[in-house]
N, C-alpha and C positions, 0 to 999 in steps of 0.2 A: 267424671268422664263426660266430655261433651260430644255431641253428634256433628256430622258434617254440616247440616243446616245451621246449627248454632255457630259454628266456626265462620260460615259465610256471613252471618249477621254481625258477628264481632268485627270482621274485616270491613264490611260495609259501613258500620258505625265509625270506625277509625278513619276510613277514607273521607267520610263526610266531615269529621272533625278537622282533618287536614286540608279540606277543600280540594281533594283529589277526585278525579272522575272514576266511577266504578262501573265500567262498561261491560256489557255482555259480548260474547260468550265467556263463560268462566271455565277454567281448568282447575279441578280440585284433586290433588294427589294425596292419598292417604298413606302415610309412612307407618310401617309396623316394625316392632322389634323381632328378634329371632323366634319368639314364642307365638307371634301372630297378634299381639296386643297393639292396638293403635297408639302411637306415641305423638304424632303431630299431623297437622294438615297443612299443605302448601297450596296457596290459592293464587292464581294468576288471572287478572282481568284482561279483557280484549284478547283472549287466547287465540293464537294462530294468525293474528292480524298485525299489520303495521299500525303504528300510532301510539297514543297514550296507553300506558300500562301501569297497573299497581300490583305489587307482589307482597304477599303476607305469609309468614310461617307462624302457626298457632299451636301451642301446646295442647294436646288432646286431654290431658288430665286436669289442667287448671283453667284453660281458656285464655291464658296469658299470651300476648303477642310477643314472640321470640325475636322476630325480625320483620322489617317492612321496608319497602322501597317504592319509588315512583319514577317513571320515565315519561316526561312531558314532551311529546313530539307534535 
């Protein structure tokens, strides 16, 4: 099981690999299953602002990136 800070670092590393901007502020949503166990982290860069955005969904158990996307504005 990974923590929120580890999920952010995984996303930051992938953004760097893809030459994507990883701008602050971040929104990190923690998704839990019915029993309250964290199942995934959803990370959005440049949250609440117009412009370039990167979005990542990371599995909380394995640290694997489930989904990623980039909006270059």
